[in-house]
C-alpha positions as CSV (number, residue, x, y, z in Angstrom):
1,M,66.5,23.9,3.4
2,T,65.3,27.4,2.9
3,D,63.5,29.0,6.0
4,R,60.9,31.5,4.7
5,T,61.0,33.3,8.0
6,R,64.9,34.0,7.8
7,L,65.7,37.2,6.0
8,R,69.0,35.8,4.9
9,D,67.4,32.9,3.0
10,L,65.3,35.3,0.8
11,T,65.9,37.2,-2.3
12,G,65.8,41.0,-2.6
13,P,62.5,40.8,-4.6
14,E,61.0,38.5,-1.9
15,I,61.9,40.8,0.9
16,A,60.5,43.8,-1.0
17,A,57.2,42.0,-1.4
18,R,56.9,41.1,2.4
19,A,58.6,44.1,4.1
20,A,55.7,46.5,4.5
21,N,53.3,43.8,5.7
22,E,55.3,41.8,8.2
23,V,57.0,42.5,11.5
24,L,60.9,42.2,11.4
25,F,62.8,40.7,14.4
26,L,66.4,41.8,15.0
27,P,68.1,39.8,17.7
28,L,70.8,41.7,19.8
29,G,73.5,39.6,21.6
30,S,77.0,39.7,22.7
31,I,80.3,38.0,22.7
32,E,80.9,37.7,26.4
33,Q,82.4,35.0,28.8
34,H,79.8,33.1,30.5
35,G,81.9,31.1,33.1
36,P,83.6,27.7,32.3
37,H,80.3,25.9,31.3
38,L,78.7,28.1,28.7
39,P,79.9,29.5,25.3
40,V,80.7,33.1,24.8
41,D,77.8,33.6,22.3
42,T,75.2,32.6,24.9
43,D,73.5,35.9,24.9
44,T,73.4,36.0,21.1
45,H,72.0,32.4,20.8
46,I,69.3,32.9,23.3
47,A,68.2,36.2,21.6
48,E,68.2,34.5,18.1
49,R,66.1,31.6,19.4
50,F,63.6,33.8,21.1
51,A,63.3,36.0,17.9
52,A,62.7,32.8,15.8
53,A,60.1,31.3,18.4
54,V,58.2,34.6,18.6
55,C,58.2,35.0,14.9
56,A,56.7,31.5,14.6
57,R,53.9,32.7,16.9
58,T,53.1,36.0,15.3
59,G,54.5,35.7,11.8
60,G,57.2,38.0,10.3
61,L,60.9,37.8,9.3
62,V,63.9,37.2,11.4
63,A,66.9,39.5,10.5
64,P,70.4,38.2,11.0
65,G,71.5,38.4,14.6
66,Y,73.7,41.3,15.8
67,T,76.3,39.5,17.6
68,Y,78.6,41.9,19.4
69,G,77.3,43.8,22.4
70,S,78.0,46.8,24.6
71,R,80.7,46.7,27.3
72,S,80.3,44.1,30.0
73,R,80.1,45.4,33.6
74,P,81.2,43.4,36.7
75,I,77.9,43.8,38.4
76,S,76.0,42.3,35.5
77,G,78.3,40.5,33.2
78,G,81.7,39.9,34.9
79,G,83.4,42.7,33.2
80,E,85.8,43.3,30.4
81,R,89.0,41.6,32.0
82,F,87.8,38.1,31.1
83,P,89.2,36.2,28.0
84,G,86.4,35.8,25.4
85,T,84.6,39.1,26.2
86,V,84.8,41.3,23.1
87,S,82.6,44.5,23.3
88,L,81.7,47.7,21.6
89,S,81.6,51.1,23.1
90,A,78.0,52.4,23.8
91,A,78.5,55.0,21.1
92,T,79.6,52.5,18.5
93,H,76.6,50.3,19.5
94,S,74.2,53.0,19.4
95,A,75.4,54.0,15.8
96,I,75.1,50.5,14.5
97,V,71.6,50.0,15.8
98,S,70.8,53.4,14.3
99,D,72.2,52.4,10.9
100,L,70.4,49.1,11.0
101,V,67.0,50.5,11.7
102,V,67.4,53.3,9.2
103,N,68.5,50.8,6.5
104,Y,65.7,48.2,7.2
105,A,63.1,51.0,7.3
106,R,64.5,52.4,4.0
107,H,63.6,49.1,2.4
108,G,60.1,49.1,3.7
109,H,60.2,47.6,7.1
110,R,57.9,49.6,9.3
111,R,57.4,47.5,12.3
112,I,60.8,46.4,13.8
113,V,61.3,44.4,17.1
114,L,64.8,44.4,18.7
115,V,64.9,41.2,20.8
116,N,67.7,41.7,23.2
117,G,69.7,39.1,25.1
118,H,72.4,41.2,26.7
119,F,71.6,43.6,29.5
120,E,74.3,46.2,28.7
121,N,72.7,46.5,25.3
122,T,69.6,48.1,26.6
123,A,70.4,51.9,26.8
124,P,72.7,52.0,23.8
125,A,70.2,50.2,21.7
126,V,67.3,52.6,22.7
127,E,69.6,55.5,22.0
128,G,70.2,54.0,18.5
129,V,66.5,53.8,17.8
130,D,66.0,57.5,19.0
131,L,69.0,58.5,16.6
132,A,67.3,56.7,13.8
133,L,64.0,58.3,14.4
134,E,65.7,61.8,14.6
135,R,67.0,61.0,11.1
136,G,63.5,60.8,9.8
137,T,63.0,57.1,9.7
138,D,59.4,56.1,9.1
139,A,59.0,53.1,11.4
140,R,57.8,51.9,14.8
141,V,60.4,50.1,16.8
142,L,59.7,47.8,19.8
143,M,62.6,46.9,22.2
144,V,62.2,43.8,24.4
145,N,64.6,42.4,27.0
146,W,63.3,38.8,27.2
147,W,64.0,38.6,31.0
148,E,61.7,41.6,31.7
149,V,58.5,40.0,30.3
150,I,58.5,37.0,32.6
151,G,55.8,37.6,35.3
152,A,56.6,37.0,38.9
153,D,53.8,34.4,39.1
154,A,55.4,32.3,36.3
155,L,58.7,32.5,38.1
156,D,57.1,31.2,41.3
157,R,55.5,28.4,39.5
158,I,58.7,27.4,37.6
159,F,61.0,27.7,40.8
160,A,58.3,26.6,43.4
161,G,58.7,29.9,45.1
162,D,62.3,30.0,45.3
163,F,63.5,32.0,42.3
164,P,67.0,33.3,43.3
165,G,66.5,36.8,41.7
166,W,67.8,38.6,38.5
167,E,70.3,40.7,40.2
168,A,73.2,38.3,39.9
169,E,71.9,36.2,36.9
170,H,74.9,35.9,34.7
171,A,75.7,32.4,33.7
172,G,73.5,31.4,36.5
173,I,70.5,28.9,36.7
174,V,68.3,30.8,34.2
175,E,70.9,31.2,31.4
176,T,72.2,27.8,32.0
177,S,68.8,26.2,31.9
178,L,68.0,27.9,28.8
179,M,71.1,26.7,27.1
180,M,70.4,23.2,28.5
181,H,67.1,23.3,26.7
182,L,68.2,25.2,23.5
183,D,71.6,23.8,22.8
184,P,72.6,21.2,25.3
185,G,75.6,20.0,23.4
186,R,77.4,23.1,24.1
187,V,76.9,23.3,27.8
188,H,79.6,21.8,29.9
189,A,77.6,20.6,32.9
190,D,80.7,19.0,34.6
191,A,82.2,22.4,35.0
192,I,79.2,23.8,37.1
193,S,80.2,24.3,40.6
194,P,77.7,23.3,43.3
195,L,79.0,25.9,45.5
196,T,77.6,29.4,45.8
197,V,79.9,31.9,44.4
198,A,81.3,33.9,47.3
199,I,82.2,37.1,45.8
200,T,79.3,39.5,45.2
201,P,79.9,42.3,42.7
202,P,79.9,45.7,44.4
203,P,76.8,47.9,43.9
204,Y,78.9,50.6,42.1
205,T,81.3,51.0,39.1
206,V,85.0,51.6,39.4
207,L,87.2,52.3,36.5
208,P,89.7,51.0,35.4
209,E,88.4,47.6,36.6
210,R,90.6,45.9,39.1
211,P,90.9,42.2,39.7
212,G,88.6,40.6,42.4
213,L,85.6,42.5,41.6
214,V,83.8,39.1,40.8
215,D,84.8,35.6,41.3
216,S,87.6,34.3,39.0
217,S,85.1,32.0,37.3
218,G,83.2,34.9,35.7
219,V,80.0,33.4,37.2
220,L,78.1,35.8,39.5
221,R,76.0,33.1,41.1
222,T,76.1,29.2,40.9
223,A,74.2,27.5,38.0
224,H,73.9,24.4,40.2
225,G,70.4,23.1,40.0
226,S,69.9,24.1,36.3
227,S,67.9,21.9,34.0
228,A,66.5,21.6,30.6
229,A,63.0,21.5,32.1
230,I,63.5,24.8,33.8
231,G,64.9,26.2,30.6
232,E,62.0,24.9,28.5
233,A,59.4,26.5,31.0
234,I,61.2,29.9,31.0
235,F,61.7,29.9,27.2
236,E,58.1,29.0,26.4
237,G,56.7,31.4,28.9
238,A,58.9,34.3,27.8
239,A,58.3,33.6,24.2
240,D,54.5,33.7,24.8
241,A,54.9,37.0,26.7
242,I,57.0,38.6,23.9
243,A,54.5,37.4,21.3
244,A,51.6,39.0,23.3
245,V,53.5,42.3,23.5
246,V,54.2,42.2,19.6
247,E,50.5,41.4,19.0
248,A,49.4,44.3,21.2
249,E,51.7,46.8,19.6
250,F,51.8,45.7,16.0
251,G,49.0,43.2,15.4
252,V,49.6,39.7,14.1
253,A,49.8,38.4,10.5
254,E,46.6,36.9,9.0
255,G,46.2,33.3,9.7
256,V,49.0,33.1,12.2
257,G,48.6,32.8,15.9
258,R,49.2,30.9,19.1
């Protein structure tokens, strides 16, 4: 069935008629290992679902997701040594984002939201937007990392004052809970270890990467205690928060609201 909010489902003339008046959401993800219990497209899937949920709240169009992400780092994603992690250089990532923004703007999209699901995408994506603007692109672009818009009060409420923190959240309780809510059939709950991962990534970068910088599972902190209920609370709260940012920066389509 055709989804009128998915750009891929529309014809060229239909897109032309809507581009100037509607916000365009572009999900940014990665193909990166997420331990033995989550699929490698976790970041991409979460970003795409947030883009669709925010679009439903504010109105607009969702562009096809941008799957590959910038290089994983041990301290935030386990690093490049793990099978299943396929990354782009920062320069390549920036160039692709720049070309996407330039091309969407060329066809009339003037309000673009990058919905990011992979931490290492942040700086290269912003650089890509800057490059697009330096090329004379006539558009306003909003970059949102979904985890940065969730307030501390909401996290305290969801975790009853015991939120473990973002610093080692890779395939941990937040991402695992989100996937349990969004796509439970692809979560291997029986592979979640109840033990806290003993190896903490060092607070620096050493290249080339050596073995042992992170736990051999690729998980930075245990996902034990994850649940679909936690995932739903985080997802709805973050989607509402992103929608509020989009409305504040770009306004909201007539007749659409929360």
